[in-house]
Structure formats: structure tokens, C-alpha cells
N, C-alpha and C positions, 0 to 999 in steps of 0.2 A: 665553603670560605670566613663563612661568620661561628664556628667551631673550632675551629682553625686557629684563625683568631682568639678567640675568645681563650685557648690554651697556650698559644704562648706569652700572652699578658698574663694567664697565670702565672708561668714558668717566669718570667720577667719582675713579677711582683714579689714570688718567693724568695727569689735569689736579693731583692732589695730588700726583703724582713731579714736574711737570714742576715745581712753585712750588719744590718743596724742592730740588730742583736748582740751581734758579738762585739763592735763597735760599743755598745752601752758597756755589755760585760767584762770588757777592757776598762772602764771606766770603773764601774763594782768595784773589781779586785785592785786597785792599784791607789798604792799606801796615798798618806794624806800630806806628803812630800810636794811642794808646790810643785818644785820642776817636772815629779812623775802627773803632775796631775794635770797639767797644762799640756805634757808631752804623752797624753792618753783624750785629752777632750778636744785637741786641736783637730786631729782626723774625724771624730764625730760632729763635731762641729761646718768642718768644712762637706761631709758629706751631706748632711741637712742643708746645708747652704744649694747645694748642687740641686738632690733632690728638688727643692723649691724653686729654682732658678728652670729647672728642665719645666714644673709643672706649669708654671705661667706662661713657658714659651707653649708649649700643647697646647694650653688654655687659648689664651691669644692666637696662635695659628686656626685651632678651631673655630674659634668664634668669628676669625676673616674668613676663613672658610666658607660657616653657616653665612653668613651677608653675601659672599660674592655670587655662592648658587641659588639665594633667594631675594631678588630684588625688593621684593615688598618690606621684608624682615630689616631692611637698609636704610629704606626708606622710615620705618619705626624707629629704627636704634637711631638716624638722625636727627629726628627729629628730638627724641629723651635728651639726648650730648647735649641739643640746643636748648633746649629746658633746664638742665641744668648747669648750665653756661653761663644763662642768665640770671639765675638765681644766686652763682657765686657772683657775677658785678654786683648783685641787689647787696651779698652780705659784704664782698669789697667794703662798697658805700657805707655802712653800717658800721664798720670795722673802725676804729678809731687806733692814732699812735701815738696814745698818752704813757708819761714812762713808765718805765718799771721800780719799782719803789722793793730796798730789803723791808725790814723787820725794823730798825732804824731810821726809816722814812729819806734813805739816803738812794740816789738813781743809780742800779746795777751796769757796769761794765757789759755795754752793748744796748743797754735799754734805754738810749735818752731818746727825750722828744724827739718821733716823724725818725725814726728808725723803721726800716722795710720790716725787719724780722716784726717786728710793734704790728705794724699793719697786719703783716701776712697775719695772724696768730687770731689778733681781734677777730680778722673778717673769716678765718675758718671756726672757727668757737661761734660767729654766729651762723656760719653756712650750717654746721651741725646744730644746732639749735633749728631755724630753717625744715630741715629734711625731718629731724624729731619730731615737728609741729605737723608737716603734711603727712607724714607716715602714720603717725596719733590716729590724725583726720580720717584716713581711710579706716584703720583697724577699727575705728568708734560705727563707721557709716557700716563697713563689714559685719560689726556685729551687733549694730540693729538689724541687716536685712535678715539676719540670723536666725536674730528673735524673732521677724514678723514671719518671714517662712515655716514658723515651728508651731 
């Protein structure tokens, strides 16, 4: 069964690769006329978008299937997601909604004081910083563990 599945998967990957190569060659040999270029690039972008969406759906589907089959992993995943939500709440509290100014010091359109987009941008910057610090801390701890074992 596994060998048969592997052969089918190899054929699917080969067909998708050939389609991608053909679309890429079509773009490569297209003249630099904007109308022709957009006509050649459009199918390549659509193909790439469909492949991306298929990969996301397959990945999420298999992840959910794995969680349902193994309830112990479901508990661990739920705890991890809860921790991420707590970090997001902390980042949202740290984020600000100050106005966004241009080089001349004038407030940009949509960047007024208290705008929701300003709050979320600031929050996500803090969220990224918090995750980098946590990840860096674990990296350093792992590095020291490796040095101690050597």
C-alpha cells in the first residue's frame, strides 16, 4: 500500500512540476510588451496560488487528523495555543496606537491617533519581539547544554 501511494504521489509531483516548468518557460519567452507579459504571468500566478492553497488545506487537514487520533497531542497543542494567546494579549497591552507621521511630521491618512490598525501593528511588533526573545533564550540554553555535554 505504501509503495503504491509513493508511486502515485511521485506521478502527481512530476505532473505539477511539468506544468510549472511549462508556465515558467511561457513567461520567459514572452516579449516585454506589458499586455503579453501580464497574459503570460497570470496563469503562473494562478497556478502558484492554487498550489499554495492546496498545501495549506492538506497541511491543516493532516494536522487536525493527527490531533484527533492522538488526544495527548491535542492537550499539548491546546496548551501551546493558550500560551500564544496569553503572549498576544501581553503584546496588545504593550502596543500603542500613536499617530503615524510622514517625513514632514504630518499624520498619514488612516494613521490617526487611536486607529485600530496602529494598535495591531504595534502589538504584532511587540509579539514578534517577545517570540524572538523566547526563541533566542531557548537557543542559548540549548547551546550551553551542548557545550556541557561535549
